[in-house]
N, C-alpha and C positions, 0 to 999 in steps of 0.2 A: 477628574479626567486622565490624568497621568497615569493613574493606577489603573484606570480601566483599558488605556492603552496598552500598559503592560500584560494585564492578564488578557487581552484579546490577542497579542501577539503568540502568549504562551498557547490558547486555546488553538489557533491555526496552526502552531508547529506540533501539535499532541499528536496527531493521527500520523503525521510525517516521521515524527521521532520515535513513536512506537513501531512504526514498520521498519526503520533503520535498526532498532533495538533488535527486533525480532530476527531481521534477515541477519546482522552480525551475530546474535546467538545460535541461529541455525547452522550458520557458517563454521564457527567455532565448534558445535557439537559435532557436526558433520564430519571435521577435520580430525577431531578428537576420536571418532569413532572409526573413522577409516584408518588412522595409524594404528589403533588397537587391534582393529582386525587383521591388519598386514602383519602386526608383530605376532599375531597369533596364530596366522597362518605360515609363518615363517616357522614359528616354535614347532607346528604340527609337521610341515615338511621335513624338518631336520630331525624330528623324531621317527619319522617313517623311514627316512635314509639312514638313521642309526641301525634301524632294524634290519635292512637291506644288507647293511654293511659286512654284519659278521658272517652271514652266509655267503658273499661274495668274495669275501677273504679266503674262505675254503674253498670255491671254485676257482679263484686265481693259483692258489696252492698247488691244486690237482692240474690246471693246465700248464704252470710252471714245469710241474715232473715231468709232462707228457713234451714239453717243448726240449727238456733236456735230453730224454731218450731218443727224439727224433733228431737232435743236434747230433747226438753222437754216431745215429744211425745212418746219417746222410753221408752219401747220395743214395744209398741203397734204398732207404725208405724216403719217398717224397710226399707222403700225404699229410697235408695239415690235420693235427688234431681236433676234432669236433666233439661236441656234447649237446646231448637233447634238450638239457637243462639250461642252456645259456649261448650266447653267442660271443665271439671273441676277435681280436685282432692285436697285431704287433707291428710297432713302429721302431724305425732305427732312432739313433741318437740325433739326427738332424730332422726329424718329425717326417720322414718319409716311410708311407706305408709298404710294410713288405708284406702281408698277407690280410686280408679282413673280412669277415662274414658277419659284419656289423649291418642293421638295418639303414643306419646313415653314414654318409662319409666325413660328416661334420664331427669332430672331437676337439674335445678340451684338454689341455695338457697340463692346466693349472690347477684344477681341482681333483681331489681324490675320490669324491663320487658326486653325482648331478644326475637331473632328469632331462631328457630329450626324448620328444618324438613319440612319447607313449611309454619309454621305457627308462631304467635305470642303469647308468653306466659307471663302473668301478674301475679307477686308474691304478697299475700296480708298477712303481717303478723297480726294475730288475737289475739285481745284484751282477749277475752274469751275462753276457751277451748270446746267449742261445739264439743260434740262427742269425746272429748279428741283430737280435732286438734290444731295446732298450726300455721300452713301454709295453704294458701289456694293459688291453681293456676288455673288461668282461661285461657284458650287456645281458640284462633280463627284463622281460615284460614288466610292466609297473601293474600293481592292483591299485585301481583307483578309487575302491571303496572308501578310503582316508581321506579322499576329497570329499565326497558327497556326505560323509558324516561332519567332516571340518564344517561346510558350508551349511549343514543344516544347524549345527550347533550356533555358528554366527549369526543366522536368520533368526533363530530362536531369542538369542541374547541380543540382538539389534531391535527385534519386537518389544522385549521388555525393556530393553535402555531406551527405546523411543519412545514409551508410554511416560516412563519416569521423568525423561527430560521435557517433554511436552507439558507435563503436569509442574515439573520446577520452572520452565519457561514462563508459562502463565501466571505463576505465583511470582516470579521476577519482574514480570509486566508489570502486573499489578503495582508492586512496590515502586515501580519505576515511573509509572503514570500517576501514584497517588498524590503528590504536590501539585501535579497540575488538575486533578479532579478536585481536589482541594480549594483551589484557586476559583474553578466553576462554580462550587457551591458557596465561596464565600460570594463571588460575584451575583449568583442567584439569591442568595439572603439578602444582600444589599438592595438589589432591584425590587425584592418584595417588601421590604423595609420602605424602600424610599416612594414606592407605589401608594402604600397607605399614608405616609405624612404628605403626600402631595395632593391628595384627594380636596382636603378642607381648604387648604388655601387658592388652590387652583379654581375650584367651584365659586368662591370668593370673587376671583379676580376676574373670572369669565362672567359672572353674573351683573359686576358693576359695569364691565365693559359694555355688555348689553344694553345695559340702563341710560349709558351717556349718549346723547343725540349729536354726532360730530359738527352737524349743521350749525349747532349753537354756540360753537366754540369760535374763538379767534384763528385766523390762518396759522399762526406760529401754535398755538395749542392743539391744533386740529392734527396737523404734522407729527406732534409727540403724541398724541393721542393714538394716531394711527401705528406708530412703531411699535406702541403699547400692545395694541390688538394684534398686530402680528406676531409679538414675541408670545402673547398670552394662547394664541393658536397654535404656536410652533411647540410650547411646551405641552398643550392638549394634547397634539398628535401623539409625542413621546410617552404621555401618560396613556393615553387609550394602549398604545404598544405594550406598557410595561403591564397594565391591568390585563391585557389578552393572556400574555405570557404567564401570568403569576395568579391570576383570580379567575379567568373567563376559559381558559383552554380547554379545560375538562368538562365544562358544562355542555350537555347535549344539545344539538344544533337544532334550530326550529325553522326547518327548510320550508320555502314558501316561493311561489313564483315572483322572482325580482324582476320589477321593469328597471332594466340598467339605464335605459335614456334619462329617466327621471332621477336615478342615484347618480349617474355620473354628473348631470347638469346641477344636482344640489352640492355634490362635493367639490366641483369648480366654484360655485358660488363661496364655500367655505375658504377656498385658497386664492379668491380674488384679490385681498387684502396682501398679502405675501409676494403674487405675482406683480401686485402695482408696487409693493416696495422696492422690487430689483428690476422694474420698467421692464417687464416680460409683455410681449405679445402673444394672446392666446388665439390660437386657430382651432376652432372645433366643428365637427361636422358628425352629428350624433342621429342616428337612425333607429328604429325601433329593433331592440334586441332583449331577449329572456334569458333567464336561468334559473333553474330550481335549485336554492341554495337558502344559506341563512344570510339575512339582508344586512345582519351585524358584521357577519365575518366579509361579505362582498362590499362593505363600505371601509372595511379595515385593508382590505386588499388595494382596493381604487385610492385611497387615502396614502397608502404607502408608496404607492407607483408615483402619484403626482406630486408628493412631499418630496421624493429624490430628484424628479423633472424640474422642481424649483429649487431645491436646495443646492444641486450641483449644477445650475444653469450659470452662464455668464450673464452679466450685467446687461441688461439692453438686449437680451435674446428672445428666443420663441419658445413657447410649447405648443405642440400640435395633437389634439386628441381625435381620434377617429372612430368610431363605433358602428360596427355592422352586425348584423345577424351571427352570432359565433364568432366574433371577433374583436377585439377593444385593441388600439394601438396608441400608445404615448411616446411621442417623440420629443427629444428637447435638443438644444444648440448649445450644449453644456462640454464640460471637460472630456467627457468620454472616458473609455477604458481600453487596457491594452489586452491582447488574448489571454494573459496570465490572471491578470484580474479577473477576467470573465469565467474563468474556470472556478474562482473561490467566491464569487460576488454574493452567493446564496449561503455562505457560512453563517452562522450565528456569530455575533460581534465583530465581524468583518468590516472594517472600515478603510477607505481607501484616500480620504481627504480628511487629514487633521484638523483644518480650519474650520470646518463644519460639524455641529453639535451632533448629538444622539449616542448611542450604543452600539449600533449596527445590528439592530434587531429586525429593522423594516422588512429586509428582502426576505430574511429567513420565516418571517410571519407569513410573506407572501407564497413562499414556497409550502409551508404546511397548509395552507387553504388550497392552493392548486392541485396538491395531491388528495386532499381530501374528497374534492370534488372531480377527480379525473380529468382535469383541464390540462392543457400544455402551455408552456411559457418558453419565449425565446427573445434573445437579447442581442441584437445588431451594434456594434459600438465601435469607434475608432478615437485614439487618442487626439484630443483636442478638436472633434467633430460632432461630438454629441452622443446620445443612445436612443435607441430605439426599442421599446418593450411590445412584444407581440403576444397578446392572450387569445387562446383558443379554446372553446369548448362546444358541445354539443348542443344544439337549441331542443327545449323540450317539445 
């Protein structure tokens, strides 16, 4: 059972671990792609600026020559030299503008060439203070075709890389969960082998229990017999769950019109000894209800719900079973469940109380049957105050 508990913990954490792995993997891959894209963008931007720089150096040399001519012709000549190919500005040593035709008044004195507001700006430090200027700025419109080409290549590369990383991610995820899946297969094989081994001895025990008349036994022996009978029926319920999961779940259902009042009453009689052993009080209110389904599956569904109501009840508590057309309610006064436990209650191998036997298969089987017949199931529970299971379906 300790091995079963360990495997159950692995199974419960498999999906959560896989989601965390995929989220971390996606975060790291996006981070790597984002950094790579940024570096590629900066390289392309620098290559574009380098291409502009040689041309703008020539523009700066022409403008310096014109500034020198204006400097020596001043004040007779006062018109600042302009060029239709570029805009320019001159600043003094203290970063004060002397004259500017730039589109933007914001300039950067620390870079030799940069992009700003759709333009490329080149900064030239003057050796001679023509007109009192120390800094010359040359500005030309930016041809943004390089940006579209760069983004297009990044998109194509990102798509190809995304496909590759997705395939790689699924492969790594498969390797990541392979030990967990192996544990699941081992447990399933164990259950299947256990089911085959249990059949013969369990049939012998149940057959002999049915043959014994408890009224002919002494009081002390009668109590022992009842404990044996309860234990045998408990193992029988577990065996039926194992058989359903391993041997019969793929069998085609034989749907008929099932009289649920008769079925529930029959299953209550089956659990009578178990309820008596825990001194549980049964309150039943059964009216006519029917459903078109496989009677064998309905018996498994009711058995598992009643088994939990008995198994997780407190000694001396109560079980209330109410049957109405289209609704079955089974309420107990047992340990109850927290909201977190309610979210995981239908997971296979999920168990919340290690003091009770079983593999945590019952509610997983209930969920499968409920989904198969388009039924709905709702659990209302509070820790320490019991649980109420409400099952609804459409009457035929």
